[in-house]
Jmol script that loads the backbone (N, CA, C; Angstrom):
load data "model"
ATOM      1  N   MET A   1      11.822  -9.974  12.850  1.00  0.00           N
ATOM      2  CA  MET A   1      11.734  -9.085  13.991  1.00  0.00           C
ATOM      3  C   MET A   1      10.279  -8.645  14.160  1.00  0.00           C
ATOM      4  N   THR A   2       9.813  -8.636  15.398  1.00  0.00           N
ATOM      5  CA  THR A   2       8.440  -8.232  15.666  1.00  0.00           C
ATOM      6  C   THR A   2       8.318  -6.710  15.642  1.00  0.00           C
ATOM      7  N   ALA A   3       7.081  -6.243  15.569  1.00  0.00           N
ATOM      8  CA  ALA A   3       6.838  -4.794  15.586  1.00  0.00           C
ATOM      9  C   ALA A   3       7.364  -4.176  16.876  1.00  0.00           C
ATOM     10  N   ASP A   4       7.185  -4.868  18.011  1.00  0.00           N
ATOM     11  CA  ASP A   4       7.682  -4.338  19.287  1.00  0.00           C
ATOM     12  C   ASP A   4       9.205  -4.210  19.281  1.00  0.00           C
ATOM     13  N   GLN A   5       9.891  -5.186  18.694  1.00  0.00           N
ATOM     14  CA  GLN A   5      11.348  -5.120  18.598  1.00  0.00           C
ATOM     15  C   GLN A   5      11.781  -3.971  17.683  1.00  0.00           C
ATOM     16  N   LEU A   6      11.054  -3.805  16.568  1.00  0.00           N
ATOM     17  CA  LEU A   6      11.363  -2.700  15.659  1.00  0.00           C
ATOM     18  C   LEU A   6      11.173  -1.354  16.340  1.00  0.00           C
ATOM     19  N   ILE A   7      10.119  -1.241  17.118  1.00  0.00           N
ATOM     20  CA  ILE A   7       9.836   0.009  17.829  1.00  0.00           C
ATOM     21  C   ILE A   7      10.945   0.300  18.840  1.00  0.00           C
ATOM     22  N   LYS A   8      11.358  -0.704  19.611  1.00  0.00           N
ATOM     23  CA  LYS A   8      12.426  -0.504  20.592  1.00  0.00           C
ATOM     24  C   LYS A   8      13.736  -0.121  19.912  1.00  0.00           C
ATOM     25  N   GLU A   9      14.049  -0.780  18.805  1.00  0.00           N
ATOM     26  CA  GLU A   9      15.262  -0.458  18.058  1.00  0.00           C
ATOM     27  C   GLU A   9      15.200   0.975  17.519  1.00  0.00           C
ATOM     28  N   GLN A  10      14.023   1.364  17.015  1.00  0.00           N
ATOM     29  CA  GLN A  10      13.857   2.715  16.484  1.00  0.00           C
ATOM     30  C   GLN A  10      13.955   3.747  17.605  1.00  0.00           C
ATOM     31  N   GLN A  11      13.440   3.436  18.783  1.00  0.00           N
ATOM     32  CA  GLN A  11      13.536   4.360  19.914  1.00  0.00           C
ATOM     33  C   GLN A  11      15.001   4.626  20.278  1.00  0.00           C
ATOM     34  N   MET A  12      15.819   3.577  20.274  1.00  0.00           N
ATOM     35  CA  MET A  12      17.243   3.766  20.569  1.00  0.00           C
ATOM     36  C   MET A  12      17.901   4.627  19.490  1.00  0.00           C
ATOM     37  N   GLU A  13      17.566   4.356  18.230  1.00  0.00           N
ATOM     38  CA  GLU A  13      18.126   5.133  17.128  1.00  0.00           C
ATOM     39  C   GLU A  13      17.676   6.595  17.199  1.00  0.00           C
ATOM     40  N   THR A  14      16.422   6.811  17.547  1.00  0.00           N
ATOM     41  CA  THR A  14      15.894   8.178  17.677  1.00  0.00           C
ATOM     42  C   THR A  14      16.695   8.960  18.703  1.00  0.00           C
ATOM     43  N   ARG A  15      16.963   8.345  19.844  1.00  0.00           N
ATOM     44  CA  ARG A  15      17.721   9.029  20.879  1.00  0.00           C
ATOM     45  C   ARG A  15      19.138   9.376  20.405  1.00  0.00           C
ATOM     46  N   GLU A  16      19.748   8.453  19.664  1.00  0.00           N
ATOM     47  CA  GLU A  16      21.093   8.706  19.126  1.00  0.00           C
ATOM     48  C   GLU A  16      21.082   9.864  18.132  1.00  0.00           C
ATOM     49  N   ILE A  17      20.080   9.899  17.256  1.00  0.00           N
ATOM     50  CA  ILE A  17      19.993  10.963  16.245  1.00  0.00           C
ATOM     51  C   ILE A  17      19.772  12.318  16.914  1.00  0.00           C
ATOM     52  N   VAL A  18      18.808  12.383  17.824  1.00  0.00           N
ATOM     53  CA  VAL A  18      18.504  13.644  18.501  1.00  0.00           C
ATOM     54  C   VAL A  18      19.718  14.124  19.288  1.00  0.00           C
ATOM     55  N   GLN A  19      20.353  13.228  20.032  1.00  0.00           N
ATOM     56  CA  GLN A  19      21.527  13.599  20.815  1.00  0.00           C
ATOM     57  C   GLN A  19      22.644  14.119  19.912  1.00  0.00           C
ATOM     58  N   ALA A  20      22.897  13.441  18.797  1.00  0.00           N
ATOM     59  CA  ALA A  20      23.955  13.864  17.875  1.00  0.00           C
ATOM     60  C   ALA A  20      23.661  15.249  17.294  1.00  0.00           C
ATOM     61  N   LEU A  21      22.420  15.478  16.885  1.00  0.00           N
ATOM     62  CA  LEU A  21      22.057  16.788  16.339  1.00  0.00           C
ATOM     63  C   LEU A  21      22.279  17.900  17.363  1.00  0.00           C
ATOM     64  N   LEU A  22      21.814  17.672  18.582  1.00  0.00           N
ATOM     65  CA  LEU A  22      21.926  18.702  19.613  1.00  0.00           C
ATOM     66  C   LEU A  22      23.377  18.909  20.039  1.00  0.00           C
ATOM     67  N   GLU A  23      24.143  17.825  20.138  1.00  0.00           N
ATOM     68  CA  GLU A  23      25.562  17.952  20.484  1.00  0.00           C
ATOM     69  C   GLU A  23      26.331  18.723  19.413  1.00  0.00           C
ATOM     70  N   ASP A  24      25.898  18.574  18.160  1.00  0.00           N
ATOM     71  CA  ASP A  24      26.556  19.288  17.061  1.00  0.00           C
ATOM     72  C   ASP A  24      26.124  20.748  16.978  1.00  0.00           C
ATOM     73  N   GLY A  25      25.160  21.142  17.826  1.00  0.00           N
ATOM     74  CA  GLY A  25      24.752  22.541  17.876  1.00  0.00           C
ATOM     75  C   GLY A  25      23.477  22.870  17.138  1.00  0.00           C
ATOM     76  N   SER A  26      22.729  21.864  16.712  1.00  0.00           N
ATOM     77  CA  SER A  26      21.449  22.136  16.062  1.00  0.00           C
ATOM     78  C   SER A  26      20.510  22.790  17.070  1.00  0.00           C
ATOM     79  N   LYS A  27      19.711  23.714  16.596  1.00  0.00           N
ATOM     80  CA  LYS A  27      18.824  24.506  17.449  1.00  0.00           C
ATOM     81  C   LYS A  27      17.755  23.620  18.082  1.00  0.00           C
ATOM     82  N   GLU A  28      17.723  23.590  19.408  1.00  0.00           N
ATOM     83  CA  GLU A  28      16.850  22.670  20.135  1.00  0.00           C
ATOM     84  C   GLU A  28      15.364  22.952  19.939  1.00  0.00           C
ATOM     85  N   ASP A  29      14.968  24.221  19.962  1.00  0.00           N
ATOM     86  CA  ASP A  29      13.545  24.553  19.930  1.00  0.00           C
ATOM     87  C   ASP A  29      13.038  24.930  18.538  1.00  0.00           C
ATOM     88  N   ALA A  30      13.787  24.577  17.508  1.00  0.00           N
ATOM     89  CA  ALA A  30      13.361  24.855  16.128  1.00  0.00           C
ATOM     90  C   ALA A  30      12.261  23.883  15.704  1.00  0.00           C
ATOM     91  N   ILE A  31      11.548  24.252  14.657  1.00  0.00           N
ATOM     92  CA  ILE A  31      10.609  23.329  14.028  1.00  0.00           C
ATOM     93  C   ILE A  31      11.381  22.603  12.924  1.00  0.00           C
ATOM     94  N   TYR A  32      11.405  21.298  13.014  1.00  0.00           N
ATOM     95  CA  TYR A  32      12.141  20.453  12.078  1.00  0.00           C
ATOM     96  C   TYR A  32      11.184  19.795  11.096  1.00  0.00           C
ATOM     97  N   SER A  33      11.646  19.629   9.892  1.00  0.00           N
ATOM     98  CA  SER A  33      10.916  18.836   8.906  1.00  0.00           C
ATOM     99  C   SER A  33      11.416  17.402   9.048  1.00  0.00           C
ATOM    100  N   ILE A  34      10.567  16.539   9.568  1.00  0.00           N
ATOM    101  CA  ILE A  34      10.920  15.144   9.836  1.00  0.00           C
ATOM    102  C   ILE A  34      10.426  14.289   8.673  1.00  0.00           C
ATOM    103  N   GLU A  35      11.332  13.529   8.067  1.00  0.00           N
ATOM    104  CA  GLU A  35      10.989  12.651   6.940  1.00  0.00           C
ATOM    105  C   GLU A  35      11.077  11.197   7.386  1.00  0.00           C
ATOM    106  N   HIS A  36       9.955  10.505   7.365  1.00  0.00           N
ATOM    107  CA  HIS A  36       9.894   9.080   7.676  1.00  0.00           C
ATOM    108  C   HIS A  36       9.916   8.322   6.350  1.00  0.00           C
ATOM    109  N   HIS A  37      10.723   7.259   6.277  1.00  0.00           N
ATOM    110  CA  HIS A  37      10.966   6.573   5.006  1.00  0.00           C
ATOM    111  C   HIS A  37      10.318   5.192   4.966  1.00  0.00           C
ATOM    112  N   PHE A  38       9.713   4.893   3.817  1.00  0.00           N
ATOM    113  CA  PHE A  38       9.061   3.613   3.574  1.00  0.00           C
ATOM    114  C   PHE A  38       9.557   3.043   2.253  1.00  0.00           C
ATOM    115  N   ALA A  39       9.595   1.703   2.147  1.00  0.00           N
ATOM    116  CA  ALA A  39      10.014   1.066   0.903  1.00  0.00           C
ATOM    117  C   ALA A  39       9.352  -0.303   0.763  1.00  0.00           C
ATOM    118  N   SER A  40       9.219  -0.739  -0.486  1.00  0.00           N
ATOM    119  CA  SER A  40       8.679  -2.063  -0.780  1.00  0.00           C
ATOM    120  C   SER A  40       8.937  -2.406  -2.238  1.00  0.00           C
ATOM    121  N   GLU A  41       9.043  -3.685  -2.520  1.00  0.00           N
ATOM    122  CA  GLU A  41       9.121  -4.127  -3.906  1.00  0.00           C
ATOM    123  C   GLU A  41       7.721  -4.247  -4.501  1.00  0.00           C
ATOM    124  N   ASP A  42       6.708  -4.182  -3.651  1.00  0.00           N
ATOM    125  CA  ASP A  42       5.306  -4.296  -4.075  1.00  0.00           C
ATOM    126  C   ASP A  42       4.690  -2.891  -4.098  1.00  0.00           C
ATOM    127  N   PHE A  43       4.552  -2.327  -5.302  1.00  0.00           N
ATOM    128  CA  PHE A  43       4.050  -0.958  -5.424  1.00  0.00           C
ATOM    129  C   PHE A  43       2.646  -0.820  -4.851  1.00  0.00           C
ATOM    130  N   ASP A  44       1.774  -1.797  -5.094  1.00  0.00           N
ATOM    131  CA  ASP A  44       0.400  -1.713  -4.595  1.00  0.00           C
ATOM    132  C   ASP A  44       0.360  -1.651  -3.066  1.00  0.00           C
ATOM    133  N   ALA A  45       1.179  -2.465  -2.404  1.00  0.00           N
ATOM    134  CA  ALA A  45       1.228  -2.453  -0.941  1.00  0.00           C
ATOM    135  C   ALA A  45       1.745  -1.102  -0.443  1.00  0.00           C
ATOM    136  N   LEU A  46       2.761  -0.575  -1.130  1.00  0.00           N
ATOM    137  CA  LEU A  46       3.321   0.717  -0.733  1.00  0.00           C
ATOM    138  C   LEU A  46       2.286   1.828  -0.898  1.00  0.00           C
ATOM    139  N   GLU A  47       1.521   1.755  -1.980  1.00  0.00           N
ATOM    140  CA  GLU A  47       0.482   2.760  -2.239  1.00  0.00           C
ATOM    141  C   GLU A  47      -0.592   2.718  -1.150  1.00  0.00           C
ATOM    142  N   LYS A  48      -0.986   1.524  -0.727  1.00  0.00           N
ATOM    143  CA  LYS A  48      -1.982   1.402   0.341  1.00  0.00           C
ATOM    144  C   LYS A  48      -1.430   1.938   1.662  1.00  0.00           C
ATOM    145  N   ALA A  49      -0.157   1.684   1.917  1.00  0.00           N
ATOM    146  CA  ALA A  49       0.475   2.226   3.120  1.00  0.00           C
ATOM    147  C   ALA A  49       0.484   3.752   3.062  1.00  0.00           C
ATOM    148  N   ALA A  50       0.785   4.304   1.891  1.00  0.00           N
ATOM    149  CA  ALA A  50       0.831   5.766   1.726  1.00  0.00           C
ATOM    150  C   ALA A  50      -0.523   6.394   2.031  1.00  0.00           C
ATOM    151  N   VAL A  51      -1.594   5.743   1.620  1.00  0.00           N
ATOM    152  CA  VAL A  51      -2.943   6.261   1.901  1.00  0.00           C
ATOM    153  C   VAL A  51      -3.183   6.304   3.409  1.00  0.00           C
ATOM    154  N   ASP A  52      -2.825   5.227   4.115  1.00  0.00           N
ATOM    155  CA  ASP A  52      -3.022   5.202   5.567  1.00  0.00           C
ATOM    156  C   ASP A  52      -2.124   6.232   6.276  1.00  0.00           C
ATOM    157  N   VAL A  53      -0.911   6.393   5.780  1.00  0.00           N
ATOM    158  CA  VAL A  53       0.002   7.376   6.368  1.00  0.00           C
ATOM    159  C   VAL A  53      -0.570   8.784   6.183  1.00  0.00           C
ATOM    160  N   TYR A  54      -1.118   9.057   5.017  1.00  0.00           N
ATOM    161  CA  TYR A  54      -1.758  10.355   4.751  1.00  0.00           C
ATOM    162  C   TYR A  54      -2.946  10.565   5.696  1.00  0.00           C
ATOM    163  N   LYS A  55      -3.763   9.529   5.851  1.00  0.00           N
ATOM    164  CA  LYS A  55      -4.917   9.627   6.742  1.00  0.00           C
ATOM    165  C   LYS A  55      -4.496   9.863   8.192  1.00  0.00           C
ATOM    166  N   ALA A  56      -3.264   9.438   8.532  1.00  0.00           N
ATOM    167  CA  ALA A  56      -2.741   9.630   9.887  1.00  0.00           C
ATOM    168  C   ALA A  56      -2.200  11.044  10.099  1.00  0.00           C
ATOM    169  N   GLY A  57      -2.239  11.877   9.046  1.00  0.00           N
ATOM    170  CA  GLY A  57      -1.873  13.276   9.205  1.00  0.00           C
ATOM    171  C   GLY A  57      -0.502  13.668   8.682  1.00  0.00           C
ATOM    172  N   PHE A  58       0.127  12.799   7.920  1.00  0.00           N
ATOM    173  CA  PHE A  58       1.441  13.101   7.373  1.00  0.00           C
ATOM    174  C   PHE A  58       1.319  13.531   5.913  1.00  0.00           C
ATOM    175  N   GLU A  59       2.215  14.407   5.491  1.00  0.00           N
ATOM    176  CA  GLU A  59       2.304  14.759   4.070  1.00  0.00           C
ATOM    177  C   GLU A  59       3.064  13.619   3.390  1.00  0.00           C
ATOM    178  N   VAL A  60       2.491  13.057   2.338  1.00  0.00           N
ATOM    179  CA  VAL A  60       3.113  11.922   1.655  1.00  0.00           C
ATOM    180  C   VAL A  60       3.685  12.393   0.327  1.00  0.00           C
ATOM    181  N   GLU A  61       4.977  12.188   0.157  1.00  0.00           N
ATOM    182  CA  GLU A  61       5.626  12.558  -1.099  1.00  0.00           C
ATOM    183  C   GLU A  61       5.406  11.467  -2.139  1.00  0.00           C
ATOM    184  N   ASP A  62       5.553  11.827  -3.410  1.00  0.00           N
ATOM    185  CA  ASP A  62       5.376  10.863  -4.487  1.00  0.00           C
ATOM    186  C   ASP A  62       6.364   9.714  -4.351  1.00  0.00           C
ATOM    187  N   ALA A  63       5.903   8.518  -4.694  1.00  0.00           N
ATOM    188  CA  ALA A  63       6.768   7.338  -4.653  1.00  0.00           C
ATOM    189  C   ALA A  63       7.814   7.429  -5.753  1.00  0.00           C
ATOM    190  N   GLU A  64       8.981   6.900  -5.452  1.00  0.00           N
ATOM    191  CA  GLU A  64      10.066   6.850  -6.424  1.00  0.00           C
ATOM    192  C   GLU A  64      10.449   5.401  -6.664  1.00  0.00           C
ATOM    193  N   GLU A  65      10.897   5.124  -7.870  1.00  0.00           N
ATOM    194  CA  GLU A  65      11.395   3.792  -8.213  1.00  0.00           C
ATOM    195  C   GLU A  65      12.907   3.800  -8.040  1.00  0.00           C
ATOM    196  N   ILE A  66      13.425   2.767  -7.372  1.00  0.00           N
ATOM    197  CA  ILE A  66      14.870   2.658  -7.193  1.00  0.00           C
ATOM    198  C   ILE A  66      15.335   1.268  -7.616  1.00  0.00           C
ATOM    199  N   GLU A  67      16.558   1.200  -8.112  1.00  0.00           N
ATOM    200  CA  GLU A  67      17.138  -0.087  -8.477  1.00  0.00           C
ATOM    201  C   GLU A  67      18.027  -0.554  -7.330  1.00  0.00           C
ATOM    202  N   LEU A  68      17.788  -1.770  -6.874  1.00  0.00           N
ATOM    203  CA  LEU A  68      18.560  -2.333  -5.778  1.00  0.00           C
ATOM    204  C   LEU A  68      19.891  -2.877  -6.299  1.00  0.00           C
ATOM    205  N   GLU A  69      20.803  -3.179  -5.396  1.00  0.00           N
ATOM    206  CA  GLU A  69      22.124  -3.683  -5.775  1.00  0.00           C
ATOM    207  C   GLU A  69      22.050  -4.938  -6.636  1.00  0.00           C
ATOM    208  N   ASP A  70      21.025  -5.774  -6.388  1.00  0.00           N
ATOM    209  CA  ASP A  70      20.898  -7.015  -7.160  1.00  0.00           C
ATOM    210  C   ASP A  70      20.145  -6.818  -8.471  1.00  0.00           C
ATOM    211  N   GLY A  71      19.806  -5.574  -8.792  1.00  0.00           N
ATOM    212  CA  GLY A  71      19.117  -5.273 -10.042  1.00  0.00           C
ATOM    213  C   GLY A  71      17.604  -5.262  -9.938  1.00  0.00           C
ATOM    214  N   ASP A  72      17.056  -5.732  -8.814  1.00  0.00           N
ATOM    215  CA  ASP A  72      15.611  -5.699  -8.615  1.00  0.00           C
ATOM    216  C   ASP A  72      15.145  -4.254  -8.450  1.00  0.00           C
ATOM    217  N   ILE A  73      13.863  -4.047  -8.671  1.00  0.00           N
ATOM    218  CA  ILE A  73      13.257  -2.720  -8.538  1.00  0.00           C
ATOM    219  C   ILE A  73      12.462  -2.664  -7.238  1.00  0.00           C
ATOM    220  N   ALA A  74      12.584  -1.548  -6.535  1.00  0.00           N
ATOM    221  CA  ALA A  74      11.783  -1.295  -5.336  1.00  0.00           C
ATOM    222  C   ALA A  74      11.219   0.115  -5.450  1.00  0.00           C
ATOM    223  N   TYR A  75      10.283   0.413  -4.585  1.00  0.00           N
ATOM    224  CA  TYR A  75       9.628   1.717  -4.574  1.00  0.00           C
ATOM    225  C   TYR A  75       9.741   2.279  -3.166  1.00  0.00           C
ATOM    226  N   CYS A  76       9.810   3.594  -3.076  1.00  0.00           N
ATOM    227  CA  CYS A  76       9.922   4.216  -1.764  1.00  0.00           C
ATOM    228  C   CYS A  76       9.196   5.565  -1.753  1.00  0.00           C
ATOM    229  N   PHE A  77       8.832   5.995  -0.560  1.00  0.00           N
ATOM    230  CA  PHE A  77       8.279   7.343  -0.392  1.00  0.00           C
ATOM    231  C   PHE A  77       8.637   7.832   0.994  1.00  0.00           C
ATOM    232  N   SER A  78       8.553   9.132   1.167  1.00  0.00           N
ATOM    233  CA  SER A  78       8.764   9.751   2.472  1.00  0.00           C
ATOM    234  C   SER A  78       7.454  10.349   2.955  1.00  0.00           C
ATOM    235  N   ALA A  79       7.246  10.253   4.247  1.00  0.00           N
ATOM    236  CA  ALA A  79       6.111  10.901   4.916  1.00  0.00           C
ATOM    237  C   ALA A  79       6.696  12.019   5.760  1.00  0.00           C
ATOM    238  N   VAL A  80       6.207  13.225   5.557  1.00  0.00           N
ATOM    239  CA  VAL A  80       6.820  14.398   6.173  1.00  0.00           C
ATOM    240  C   VAL A  80       5.855  15.050   7.160  1.00  0.00           C
ATOM    241  N   VAL A  81       6.421  15.477   8.278  1.00  0.00           N
ATOM    242  CA  VAL A  81       5.666  16.211   9.284  1.00  0.00           C
ATOM    243  C   VAL A  81       6.629  17.208   9.931  1.00  0.00           C
ATOM    244  N   ASP A  82       6.119  18.375  10.278  1.00  0.00           N
ATOM    245  CA  ASP A  82       6.949  19.411  10.896  1.00  0.00           C
ATOM    246  C   ASP A  82       6.603  19.532  12.372  1.00  0.00           C
ATOM    247  N   HIS A  83       7.634  19.439  13.223  1.00  0.00           N
ATOM    248  CA  HIS A  83       7.455  19.646  14.660  1.00  0.00           C
ATOM    249  C   HIS A  83       8.818  19.778  15.329  1.00  0.00           C
ATOM    250  N   GLU A  84       8.805  20.100  16.620  1.00  0.00           N
ATOM    251  CA  GLU A  84      10.044  20.215  17.376  1.00  0.00           C
ATOM    252  C   GLU A  84      10.717  18.851  17.489  1.00  0.00           C
ATOM    253  N   LEU A  85      11.991  18.861  17.794  1.00  0.00           N
ATOM    254  CA  LEU A  85      12.790  17.643  17.885  1.00  0.00           C
ATOM    255  C   LEU A  85      12.629  17.041  19.287  1.00  0.00           C
ATOM    256  N   LYS A  86      11.444  16.544  19.564  1.00  0.00           N
ATOM    257  CA  LYS A  86      11.110  15.983  20.870  1.00  0.00           C
ATOM    258  C   LYS A  86      11.029  14.459  20.766  1.00  0.00           C
ATOM    259  N   VAL A  87      11.787  13.769  21.609  1.00  0.00           N
ATOM    260  CA  VAL A  87      11.865  12.311  21.572  1.00  0.00           C
ATOM    261  C   VAL A  87      10.488  11.674  21.741  1.00  0.00           C
ATOM    262  N   GLU A  88       9.677  12.214  22.651  1.00  0.00           N
ATOM    263  CA  GLU A  88       8.357  11.615  22.910  1.00  0.00           C
ATOM    264  C   GLU A  88       7.495  11.649  21.655  1.00  0.00           C
ATOM    265  N   ARG A  89       7.495  12.764  20.961  1.00  0.00           N
ATOM    266  CA  ARG A  89       6.707  12.896  19.729  1.00  0.00           C
ATOM    267  C   ARG A  89       7.249  11.962  18.640  1.00  0.00           C
ATOM    268  N   LEU A  90       8.556  11.911  18.508  1.00  0.00           N
ATOM    269  CA  LEU A  90       9.169  11.029  17.514  1.00  0.00           C
ATOM    270  C   LEU A  90       8.856   9.566  17.814  1.00  0.00           C
ATOM    271  N   ASP A  91       8.928   9.175  19.089  1.00  0.00           N
ATOM    272  CA  ASP A  91       8.597   7.797  19.472  1.00  0.00           C
ATOM    273  C   ASP A  91       7.157   7.458  19.102  1.00  0.00           C
ATOM    274  N   LYS A  92       6.243   8.385  19.386  1.00  0.00           N
ATOM    275  CA  LYS A  92       4.817   8.169  19.081  1.00  0.00           C
ATOM    276  C   LYS A  92       4.616   8.008  17.575  1.00  0.00           C
ATOM    277  N   ASP A  93       5.194   8.930  16.796  1.00  0.00           N
ATOM    278  CA  ASP A  93       5.050   8.866  15.345  1.00  0.00           C
ATOM    279  C   ASP A  93       5.662   7.594  14.784  1.00  0.00           C
ATOM    280  N   CYS A  94       6.852   7.241  15.250  1.00  0.00           N
ATOM    281  CA  CYS A  94       7.526   6.040  14.736  1.00  0.00           C
ATOM    282  C   CYS A  94       6.717   4.787  15.042  1.00  0.00           C
ATOM    283  N   ALA A  95       6.198   4.679  16.256  1.00  0.00           N
ATOM    284  CA  ALA A  95       5.392   3.505  16.618  1.00  0.00           C
ATOM    285  C   ALA A  95       4.160   3.405  15.720  1.00  0.00           C
ATOM    286  N   GLN A  96       3.508   4.530  15.485  1.00  0.00           N
ATOM    287  CA  GLN A  96       2.321   4.551  14.627  1.00  0.00           C
ATOM    288  C   GLN A  96       2.691   4.139  13.192  1.00  0.00           C
ATOM    289  N   LEU A  97       3.790   4.668  12.687  1.00  0.00           N
ATOM    290  CA  LEU A  97       4.178   4.381  11.305  1.00  0.00           C
ATOM    291  C   LEU A  97       4.718   2.957  11.138  1.00  0.00           C
ATOM    292  N   ILE A  98       5.400   2.444  12.141  1.00  0.00           N
ATOM    293  CA  ILE A  98       5.851   1.050  12.092  1.00  0.00           C
ATOM    294  C   ILE A  98       4.644   0.129  12.048  1.00  0.00           C
ATOM    295  N   ALA A  99       3.615   0.427  12.835  1.00  0.00           N
ATOM    296  CA  ALA A  99       2.389  -0.386  12.825  1.00  0.00           C
ATOM    297  C   ALA A  99       1.736  -0.362  11.447  1.00  0.00           C
ATOM    298  N   LEU A 100       1.701   0.806  10.814  1.00  0.00           N
ATOM    299  CA  LEU A 100       1.120   0.892   9.464  1.00  0.00           C
ATOM    300  C   LEU A 100       1.972   0.124   8.451  1.00  0.00           C
ATOM    301  N   ALA A 101       3.276   0.199   8.588  1.00  0.00           N
ATOM    302  CA  ALA A 101       4.163  -0.552   7.685  1.00  0.00           C
ATOM    303  C   ALA A 101       3.937  -2.054   7.846  1.00  0.00           C
ATOM    304  N   GLU A 102       3.826  -2.502   9.090  1.00  0.00           N
ATOM    305  CA  GLU A 102       3.564  -3.920   9.353  1.00  0.00           C
ATOM    306  C   GLU A 102       2.217  -4.355   8.750  1.00  0.00           C
ATOM    307  N   LYS A 103       1.212  -3.516   8.916  1.00  0.00           N
ATOM    308  CA  LYS A 103      -0.124  -3.811   8.390  1.00  0.00           C
ATOM    309  C   LYS A 103      -0.073  -4.067   6.883  1.00  0.00           C
ATOM    310  N   HIS A 104       0.728  -3.275   6.174  1.00  0.00           N
ATOM    311  CA  HIS A 104       0.778  -3.379   4.718  1.00  0.00           C
ATOM    312  C   HIS A 104       1.966  -4.189   4.212  1.00  0.00           C
ATOM    313  N   LYS A 105       2.745  -4.734   5.153  1.00  0.00           N
ATOM    314  CA  LYS A 105       3.909  -5.560   4.817  1.00  0.00           C
ATOM    315  C   LYS A 105       4.912  -4.816   3.936  1.00  0.00           C
ATOM    316  N   VAL A 106       5.190  -3.564   4.337  1.00  0.00           N
ATOM    317  CA  VAL A 106       6.221  -2.751   3.697  1.00  0.00           C
ATOM    318  C   VAL A 106       7.271  -2.423   4.763  1.00  0.00           C
ATOM    319  N   LEU A 107       8.394  -1.903   4.334  1.00  0.00           N
ATOM    320  CA  LEU A 107       9.493  -1.580   5.239  1.00  0.00           C
ATOM    321  C   LEU A 107       9.391  -0.144   5.733  1.00  0.00           C
ATOM    322  N   TYR A 108       9.409   0.043   7.055  1.00  0.00           N
ATOM    323  CA  TYR A 108       9.607   1.367   7.629  1.00  0.00           C
ATOM    324  C   TYR A 108      11.108   1.486   7.811  1.00  0.00           C
ATOM    325  N   ASP A 109      11.711   2.482   7.167  1.00  0.00           N
ATOM    326  CA  ASP A 109      13.171   2.575   7.127  1.00  0.00           C
ATOM    327  C   ASP A 109      13.698   3.771   7.914  1.00  0.00           C
ATOM    328  N   GLY A 110      13.036   4.107   9.008  1.00  0.00           N
ATOM    329  CA  GLY A 110      13.533   5.153   9.887  1.00  0.00           C
ATOM    330  C   GLY A 110      13.164   6.556   9.446  1.00  0.00           C
ATOM    331  N   TRP A 111      13.754   7.512  10.117  1.00  0.00           N
ATOM    332  CA  TRP A 111      13.451   8.915   9.847  1.00  0.00           C
ATOM    333  C   TRP A 111      14.745   9.712   9.780  1.00  0.00           C
ATOM    334  N   GLY A 112      14.613  10.896   9.232  1.00  0.00           N
ATOM    335  CA  GLY A 112      15.747  11.801   9.164  1.00  0.00           C
ATOM    336  C   GLY A 112      15.265  13.234   9.156  1.00  0.00           C
ATOM    337  N   THR A 113      16.191  14.134   9.371  1.00  0.00           N
ATOM    338  CA  THR A 113      15.902  15.561   9.337  1.00  0.00           C
ATOM    339  C   THR A 113      17.196  16.293   9.021  1.00  0.00           C
ATOM    340  N   HIS A 114      17.131  17.603   8.981  1.00  0.00           N
ATOM    341  CA  HIS A 114      18.302  18.413   8.673  1.00  0.00           C
ATOM    342  C   HIS A 114      18.722  19.217   9.892  1.00  0.00           C
ATOM    343  N   PHE A 115      19.988  19.475   9.971  1.00  0.00           N
ATOM    344  CA  PHE A 115      20.576  20.323  10.999  1.00  0.00           C
ATOM    345  C   PHE A 115      19.958  21.728  10.882  1.00  0.00           C
ATOM    346  N   VAL A 116      19.611  22.334  12.011  1.00  0.00           N
ATOM    347  CA  VAL A 116      19.088  23.695  12.010  1.00  0.00           C
ATOM    348  C   VAL A 116      20.077  24.587  12.768  1.00  0.00           C
ATOM    349  N   GLU A 117      20.619  25.567  12.047  1.00  0.00           N
ATOM    350  CA  GLU A 117      21.594  26.497  12.635  1.00  0.00           C
ATOM    351  C   GLU A 117      20.956  27.315  13.745  1.00  0.00           C
ATOM    352  N   GLN A 118      21.748  27.632  14.744  1.00  0.00           N
ATOM    353  CA  GLN A 118      21.292  28.553  15.786  1.00  0.00           C
ATOM    354  C   GLN A 118      20.999  29.886  15.128  1.00  0.00           C
ATOM    355  N   GLY A 119      19.927  30.532  15.517  1.00  0.00           N
ATOM    356  CA  GLY A 119      19.574  31.815  14.947  1.00  0.00           C
ATOM    357  C   GLY A 119      18.658  31.734  13.738  1.00  0.00           C
ATOM    358  N   GLU A 120      18.390  30.527  13.262  1.00  0.00           N
ATOM    359  CA  GLU A 120      17.454  30.393  12.120  1.00  0.00           C
ATOM    360  C   GLU A 120      16.036  30.410  12.618  1.00  0.00           C
TER     361      GLU A 120
END
end "model"
wireframe off; spacefill off
backbone 0.3
color backbone group
């Protein structure tokens, strides 16, 4: 899949996530902690991606080692940024991070956040 295809697929997923959160009653104008996920079996490539992600203005969490279903080892980290749940901002960030993942030949594995109660 090309980077453009990944970006389009992520844009559709972003809209589904945002819509689901808001339909479930998550606070629309809250500041959300958005976690973008990266993974690779090549630790060095993942580390280089983490440096570029940090330079792009994201907080980079420590890499973790995970065991895959087939017994192989992979590494992953999250890049965190706080902002409102705005599709345009999420699309921009995802496109930028997908490009960095492609550059370093690591997997961009989408983003997630937590439900924010009304009144918080």
